[in-house]
C-alpha positions in Angstrom: 32.7 6.8 -49.4 32.3 9.3 -46.2 28.6 10.4 -47.2 27.7 6.7 -47.2 30.1 6.1 -43.8 28.2 8.5 -42.0 25.2 7.6 -42.7 25.9 4.0 -41.7 26.6 5.2 -38.4 23.8 7.3 -38.0 21.7 4.4 -39.1 23.1 2.9 -36.2 23.0 4.7 -33.5 19.7 5.4 -34.3 18.6 1.6 -34.6 20.9 1.2 -30.2 19.0 4.7 -28.8 15.8 3.4 -30.5 16.1 -0.5 -29.1 17.3 1.1 -25.8 14.0 3.4 -24.7 11.7 0.0 -25.9 14.0 -2.2 -22.8 14.5 1.4 -20.4 10.0 1.8 -21.2 9.4 -1.5 -20.7 8.5 -3.0 -17.6 9.0 -5.3 -15.3 6.5 -7.4 -14.2 7.8 -7.9 -10.9 8.2 -5.2 -9.3 4.1 -4.1 -9.5 3.0 -4.1 -6.2 -1.2 -3.0 -4.6 -0.8 0.0 -2.7 -0.5 -2.2 0.7 -0.7 -5.3 -0.7 1.5 -8.0 -2.3 3.3 -8.0 -5.4 3.7 -9.5 -8.7 7.2 -10.6 -7.2 6.2 -13.2 -4.6 4.8 -15.5 -7.0 7.7 -15.3 -8.9 7.5 -18.1 -11.0 4.4 -18.8 -11.4 4.1 -19.1 -15.2 6.3 -22.5 -14.4 3.6 -23.9 -12.0 1.1 -27.3 -11.6 -2.3 -26.2 -13.2 -5.4 -27.1 -10.7 -8.2 -26.5 -13.0 -9.1 -24.4 -15.3 -12.3 -22.0 -15.3 -15.2 -20.1 -17.2 -16.7 -17.2 -16.1 -18.2 -13.3 -17.4 -17.1 -14.4 -20.5 -13.0 -14.9 -20.0 -11.1 -18.7 -19.5 -8.8 -18.5 -17.1 -6.5 -20.7 -15.5 -6.1 -21.4 -11.8 -2.5 -22.6 -10.8 -0.3 -24.1 -7.7 3.2 -23.8 -6.0 3.8 -27.0 -4.8 2.7 -26.4 -1.7 -0.6 -25.6 -3.4 -0.7 -28.9 -4.6 1.2 -31.0 -2.3 -1.3 -29.5 0.2 -4.4 -30.4 -2.4 -3.3 -34.3 -3.1 -3.1 -35.0 0.4 -6.4 -34.0 0.1 -7.1 -31.0 1.7 -9.7 -29.0 2.6 -12.3 -32.1 1.4 -10.4 -33.1 4.8 -11.0 -30.8 6.9 -7.2 -29.5 7.3 -6.4 -25.4 6.3 -4.4 -25.2 2.8 -0.7 -25.1 5.2 1.0 -21.4 5.0 3.8 -20.9 2.5 0.4 -22.1 -0.4 0.4 -19.9 -2.9 -2.4 -19.8 -6.5 -2.3 -17.5 -9.3 -5.5 -17.2 -11.9 -4.8 -15.7 -15.4 -7.9 -14.4 -17.0 -8.0 -14.6 -21.2 -11.0 -12.8 -23.2 -11.7 -16.4 -25.4 -11.4 -17.3 -28.9 -12.8 -19.6 -31.4 -9.6 -19.9 -33.5 -11.2 -21.0 -36.9 -8.6 -22.9 -39.0 -8.2 -25.7 -36.3 -10.0 -28.7 -36.7 -13.5 -28.8 -33.8 -12.6 -24.7 -34.5 -11.7 -25.2 -30.3 -12.0 -22.4 -28.1 -8.8 -20.1 -26.7 -7.3 -18.1 -24.9 -7.0 -14.9 -26.4 -6.3 -11.1 -25.5 -5.1 -11.7 -20.8 -7.0 -9.4 -18.7 -5.5 -10.0 -16.3 -3.8 -11.9 -13.0 -4.6 -12.1 -9.4 -2.4 -14.3 -6.7 -3.5 -15.9 -3.4 -1.4 -16.0 -0.6 -2.2 -18.2 2.7 -0.3 -16.6 5.5 -1.6 -17.0 8.7 0.5 -14.9 11.2 1.0 -11.6 7.6 -2.8 -12.3 7.0 -4.8 -13.2 10.3 -7.4 -11.1 10.7 -8.6 -12.4 6.5 -8.2 -15.8 7.0 -4.8 -16.5 7.0 -4.5 -15.1 3.2 -3.8 -12.6 0.7 -4.4 -11.9 -3.1 -4.1 -9.0 -5.0 -5.1 -8.9 -8.9 -3.2 -7.5 -11.8 -5.0 -6.1 -14.6 -3.0 -6.4 -17.7 -2.3 -3.6 -20.1 -1.7 -5.8 -23.9 -0.8 -2.6 -25.5 1.5 -1.4 -23.5 2.6 -4.9 -22.0 2.2 -4.3 -18.2 0.0 -4.5 -15.3 -1.1 -1.7 -12.8 -3.2 -3.1 -9.3 -6.9 -3.5 -10.1 -9.3 -0.7 -7.6 -12.2 -0.2 -6.2 -13.3 1.0 -9.5 -12.7 -2.6 -11.1 -15.2 -5.5 -11.0 -15.5 -7.4 -8.6 -14.6 -4.0 -6.4 -10.7 -4.2 -5.0 -9.5 -2.7 -2.0 -6.6 -2.0 -2.6 -5.1 -4.0 0.0 -4.0 -8.1 0.5 -7.3 -8.2 2.1 -9.3 -6.9 -0.8 -10.0 -11.1 -1.7 -11.7 -11.5 1.7 -15.3 -10.4 1.4 -15.8 -13.0 -1.9 -13.9 -15.8 -1.1 -16.3 -16.2 2.8 -18.6 -17.5 1.1 -15.9 -20.8 1.4 -14.7 -20.4 4.7 -15.3 -23.5 6.2 -13.4 -24.6 2.3 -10.8 -22.3 3.8 -11.3 -19.9 1.7 -10.7 -21.5 -1.7 -13.0 -21.9 -4.0 -11.2 -23.8 -6.9 -11.2 -27.6 -6.6 -8.6 -29.6 -7.8 -9.2 -31.1 -11.3 -9.1 -35.2 -10.8 -6.3 -36.4 -13.2 
C-alpha cells in the first residue's frame, strides 16, 4: 500500500511540476515589443476587431481588421473623402500560409500556419515624423507558440522602430498611408 501511494504521489507531483513549467514558459504575447517601438499590448483585443478586408499576396493569405475608431472612419468615407483617419485608429493584419481543405466540398483554400501579425496605429503627435502612423511587425513561431519583432533581415525589412512601415506606405500618402480599402458589404 505504501509503495503504490508513494508512486501515485510522485506521479502527481511530477505532473504538477511539468504543468507549472509549461505555464511559466509560455509567452504572454502582450509583453512583446519592437525595440524603441510599438508593443503588442497597444493592440490588446485585436482578435475580436471587425474585418476591413482580406488579401492574398506573396503566397500568404491575410485578414485585415480594425478597431471601432478605424471602422467608423471607413464607414464615413475615409480616406476616399479626403479626410485623414482620426487619432486612435488601429489596424492589424494577420498572415497565414494557405492550405487546401481537401475534405471540404470545393476544396477551399483556408488559413494554415500563422506567419505574423502586423499593426498600425494613428497618433499624430507621437508619430508626427512618419505621417502620423506607427507600425510594428511580429513574426510567429508555431513550434514555441511565441511572437518576436521582425528585423531588418526580414522581408519586408523592419527598422525596429515605430516608423518601420513608413517607407513602404509612403506610396499611398494620398490615402493617409493606408493601402487597405474597406470591403463593400
